[in-house]
C-alpha positions as CSV (number, residue, x, y, z in Angstrom):
1,M,201.0,162.7,124.5
2,I,201.7,160.7,127.6
3,Y,202.7,163.2,130.4
4,C,204.7,161.8,133.3
5,I,204.6,164.3,136.1
6,V,207.2,163.4,138.7
7,G,209.1,164.9,141.7
8,P,209.8,164.7,145.4
9,T,207.0,164.4,148.0
10,G,205.5,167.8,148.7
11,S,206.3,169.2,145.3
12,G,202.8,169.6,144.2
13,K,202.7,166.9,141.6
14,T,199.0,165.8,142.3
15,E,197.9,169.3,142.1
16,C,199.6,169.8,138.8
17,A,198.3,166.6,137.4
18,N,194.8,167.4,138.5
19,K,194.9,170.8,136.7
20,L,196.3,169.3,133.5
21,A,193.8,166.4,133.5
22,T,191.0,169.0,133.8
23,L,192.3,171.0,131.0
24,L,192.9,167.9,128.7
25,N,190.0,165.8,130.0
26,C,192.1,162.8,130.1
27,P,192.6,159.8,132.6
28,L,195.5,159.5,135.2
29,I,197.5,156.7,136.4
30,N,198.9,156.6,140.0
31,C,202.6,155.9,140.4
32,D,202.9,156.1,144.2
33,A,203.9,153.0,146.0
34,F,201.5,153.5,148.9
35,Q,198.4,155.3,147.3
36,I,197.7,151.7,145.9
37,Y,196.5,150.7,149.4
38,I,192.8,150.9,150.5
39,D,192.2,153.0,153.7
40,M,195.6,154.5,153.7
41,D,194.5,158.0,152.7
42,I,195.7,160.8,155.0
43,G,199.3,159.6,155.3
44,T,199.8,159.1,151.7
45,A,198.1,162.6,150.7
46,K,195.8,160.6,148.4
47,I,193.1,162.4,146.3
48,S,189.8,162.5,148.1
49,R,187.1,160.1,146.9
50,E,184.9,163.1,146.8
51,H,187.2,165.0,144.5
52,P,185.5,165.2,140.9
53,L,188.6,163.8,139.2
54,Y,188.8,160.6,141.6
55,S,187.0,158.5,139.0
56,K,189.6,159.3,136.4
57,Y,192.5,157.8,138.5
58,H,193.7,154.3,138.0
59,L,195.8,152.1,140.1
60,I,194.7,153.8,143.2
61,D,192.8,152.2,146.2
62,F,192.8,148.7,144.9
63,V,195.3,146.7,147.3
64,L,194.3,145.7,150.8
65,P,197.0,146.8,153.3
66,S,197.2,143.2,154.5
67,S,198.7,142.4,151.0
68,T,202.3,142.6,150.0
69,Y,202.7,144.2,146.7
70,S,205.8,144.4,144.5
71,V,207.4,146.4,141.7
72,A,206.8,143.5,139.4
73,Q,203.0,143.3,140.1
74,Y,202.8,147.0,139.5
75,Q,204.5,146.7,136.1
76,K,202.0,144.1,135.2
77,D,198.9,146.0,136.5
78,F,200.3,149.2,135.0
79,R,200.7,147.9,131.5
80,Q,197.3,146.2,131.4
81,I,195.6,149.5,132.2
82,F,197.8,151.6,130.2
83,E,197.5,149.5,127.0
84,K,193.6,149.7,127.3
85,L,193.7,153.4,128.0
86,I,195.9,154.3,125.1
87,K,193.4,152.8,122.7
88,K,190.8,155.3,123.7
89,N,192.7,158.3,124.7
90,K,195.2,160.6,122.9
91,D,196.4,162.0,126.3
92,I,197.3,160.1,129.5
93,I,198.8,161.5,132.7
94,I,201.0,159.4,134.9
95,V,201.6,161.0,138.3
96,G,203.6,159.8,141.3
97,G,206.9,159.9,143.2
98,T,208.0,156.3,143.2
99,G,210.5,156.4,140.7
100,L,211.3,152.6,140.5
101,Y,207.6,152.0,139.7
102,L,207.7,154.3,136.9
103,K,210.9,153.0,135.5
104,A,209.7,149.4,135.6
105,A,206.3,150.4,134.0
106,L,207.8,152.3,131.0
107,Y,211.1,150.8,130.5
108,D,212.4,147.3,129.5
109,Y,212.6,146.1,133.1
110,I,213.1,142.4,133.4
111,F,211.9,140.6,136.6
112,Q,212.6,136.9,137.6
113,D,209.8,134.5,138.1
114,E,208.9,134.5,141.8
115,H,207.7,130.8,142.1
116,S,210.0,129.9,145.0
117,S,211.9,131.9,147.6
118,N,214.6,131.6,150.2
119,K,213.6,134.8,151.9
120,D,212.6,133.1,155.2
121,E,216.0,131.4,155.8
122,L,217.8,134.6,154.6
123,E,216.0,136.5,157.2
124,K,217.8,134.4,159.9
125,L,221.3,135.8,158.7
126,D,222.8,139.0,159.9
127,N,223.8,141.7,157.5
128,T,227.4,140.7,157.2
129,E,226.5,137.1,156.5
130,L,224.1,138.3,153.8
131,F,226.7,140.6,152.4
132,E,229.4,137.9,152.2
133,K,226.9,135.5,150.7
134,L,226.0,138.0,148.0
135,K,229.7,138.6,147.2
136,T,229.9,135.0,146.5
137,L,226.9,134.8,144.3
138,D,226.9,138.1,142.6
139,P,230.1,140.2,143.1
140,N,228.9,142.9,140.9
141,A,225.7,143.5,142.8
142,S,227.5,143.4,146.2
143,E,229.6,146.4,145.0
144,K,226.4,148.5,144.6
145,I,224.5,147.4,147.7
146,H,225.5,148.8,151.0
147,I,226.0,146.1,153.8
148,N,223.2,147.7,155.9
149,N,220.6,147.7,153.2
150,R,219.2,144.4,154.3
151,K,216.1,144.4,152.0
152,R,218.1,144.8,148.9
153,L,220.8,142.2,150.0
154,I,218.1,139.6,150.5
155,R,216.3,140.5,147.3
156,A,219.5,140.2,145.3
157,I,220.6,136.8,147.0
158,D,217.1,135.5,146.3
159,I,217.3,136.3,142.6
160,A,220.7,134.6,142.3
161,L,219.5,131.5,144.1
162,N,216.2,131.2,142.1
163,S,217.1,132.3,138.7
164,S,219.5,131.0,136.1
165,K,221.0,134.5,136.0
166,N,221.9,136.7,138.8
167,K,220.7,140.2,139.3
168,S,223.6,141.9,137.4
169,Q,223.1,139.5,134.5
170,I,219.4,140.4,134.3
171,I,220.2,144.1,134.5
172,D,222.9,143.6,131.7
173,M,220.1,142.0,129.5
174,Q,218.1,145.3,129.5
175,K,218.7,148.0,127.0
176,H,217.2,150.6,129.4
177,K,214.9,151.9,126.6
178,L,211.4,152.8,126.6
179,Y,209.1,149.7,126.3
180,Y,206.4,151.8,124.4
181,D,207.0,153.5,121.1
182,L,204.8,156.4,122.0
183,P,205.4,160.2,122.7
184,F,206.4,160.7,126.3
185,E,207.0,163.9,128.2
186,F,208.8,163.6,131.5
187,L,208.0,166.6,133.6
188,F,210.0,167.0,136.8
189,I,208.8,169.5,139.5
190,N,211.8,170.4,141.6
191,P,211.1,173.3,143.9
192,D,213.6,175.4,145.9
193,R,215.0,173.1,148.6
194,N,214.0,175.4,151.4
195,K,210.4,175.8,150.1
196,L,210.2,172.0,149.5
197,Y,211.1,171.3,153.2
198,E,208.7,174.0,154.4
199,N,205.8,172.3,152.3
200,I,206.9,168.8,153.8
201,N,206.8,170.1,157.4
202,N,203.6,171.8,157.0
203,R,202.0,168.8,155.2
204,V,202.9,166.6,158.1
205,D,201.4,168.9,160.6
206,V,198.2,169.0,158.3
207,M,198.0,165.2,158.3
208,I,198.2,165.1,162.1
209,E,195.4,167.7,162.3
210,E,193.3,165.7,159.8
211,G,193.4,162.5,161.9
212,L,196.6,160.6,160.9
213,V,196.8,158.9,164.3
214,E,193.1,157.7,164.1
215,E,193.7,156.4,160.5
216,V,196.6,154.2,161.7
217,K,194.5,153.0,164.7
218,N,191.8,152.1,162.4
219,L,194.2,150.3,160.1
220,L,195.7,148.3,163.0
221,N,192.3,147.2,164.1
222,K,190.9,146.3,160.7
223,Y,194.1,144.6,159.1
224,E,197.1,142.5,159.7
225,L,199.3,145.1,157.9
226,S,201.8,143.7,155.3
227,L,205.5,144.5,155.5
228,T,205.3,146.7,152.7
229,A,202.3,148.7,154.0
230,K,204.0,149.2,157.2
231,E,207.1,150.7,155.5
232,A,205.1,153.9,154.4
233,I,206.6,156.9,156.0
234,G,204.1,158.4,158.5
235,Y,202.5,155.0,159.3
236,K,205.6,153.3,160.7
237,E,206.3,156.1,163.0
238,I,202.6,156.4,164.3
239,I,202.7,152.7,164.8
240,S,205.9,153.2,167.0
241,Y,204.0,156.0,168.9
242,L,200.9,153.7,169.4
243,S,203.1,150.9,170.6
244,G,204.6,153.4,173.4
245,D,208.1,153.2,171.8
246,I,208.3,157.0,171.2
247,S,206.1,160.1,172.0
248,L,203.7,161.7,169.5
249,N,206.1,164.8,169.1
250,D,209.0,162.4,168.5
251,A,207.0,160.5,165.9
252,I,205.9,163.7,164.0
253,E,209.6,165.1,164.0
254,L,210.7,161.7,162.7
255,I,208.1,161.6,160.0
256,K,209.3,165.1,158.9
257,K,212.9,164.0,158.9
258,R,212.4,160.9,157.0
259,T,210.1,162.6,154.5
260,R,212.8,165.3,153.8
261,N,215.4,162.5,153.4
262,Y,213.3,160.5,151.1
263,A,212.6,163.8,148.9
264,R,216.4,164.1,148.6
265,R,216.6,160.6,147.2
266,Q,213.6,161.1,144.8
267,I,215.3,164.2,143.4
268,T,218.6,162.3,142.8
269,F,216.7,159.4,141.2
270,F,214.6,161.5,138.8
271,K,217.5,163.5,137.8
272,H,219.6,160.6,136.8
273,Q,217.0,158.0,135.7
274,F,214.8,160.1,133.3
275,D,215.3,162.6,130.6
276,C,213.2,165.3,132.3
277,K,212.1,168.9,131.6
278,E,212.6,170.5,135.0
279,Y,210.5,173.2,136.6
280,S,210.6,174.8,139.9
281,T,206.8,175.6,140.0
282,I,203.6,174.0,138.9
283,E,202.9,177.4,137.1
284,Q,206.0,177.3,135.0
285,L,205.1,173.7,134.0
286,L,201.6,174.5,133.0
287,K,202.7,177.6,131.2
288,D,205.3,175.8,129.1
289,I,202.8,173.2,127.9
290,Y,199.8,175.8,127.3
291,G,201.8,179.0,126.6
């Protein structure tokens, strides 16, 4: 069985996956967009290298923070690892909160070839200009992307300019079916909202106590952080603090607020994109599997 343990940040996914992996003695595949980065440990709540299960994890700690990493790259890396593991293991656990990574890895997600790009030129346009350009190139996509979502606007325009098909046509080609003919269980941990927010706030406080500020300082001294690495919640706020733009207290409160907002988006995504069994606690999930 392939168990996909998903849920919002702060829901206890990693703890649950570790307990299940110990019971099953099986490998785990990370599905978190920022735990892939080397030296980004505290802010991503990554499993410790000293943890007895660390060696069972795949797709963790393998990308330099100076490197840009895409969903398409994750799909390729995931499938290479997964197809090797499935030959030797009857059980595999996939764990993480990056829903788009999971969707791309397990479903018939199609990506354009990225041999050329117009992104540098598109970055010079303001949001209104980008939105109008997308309306001309791909009207259907423009109806689904907000004018202020600059990253998605640029991505959709770039696809339309560099591919024989625009983004909407590529999506229409997909059947939205599982890529693998294997038994999957999608297990969604969705705690009580108040409890979840309490967990998130406490976890941010613990990250600060454990040295998140020093971790970010070390990253900035060691690497020229990529745009994708800088987007990680917790890191971009501390970078603003270190740059003198905001106070440490403001940075901490901003991390908590953005993490809570992100958790809400994760919950919405998992509810609508996957056929999940839903649990409010880790204990309920494990009891359902083991009785």
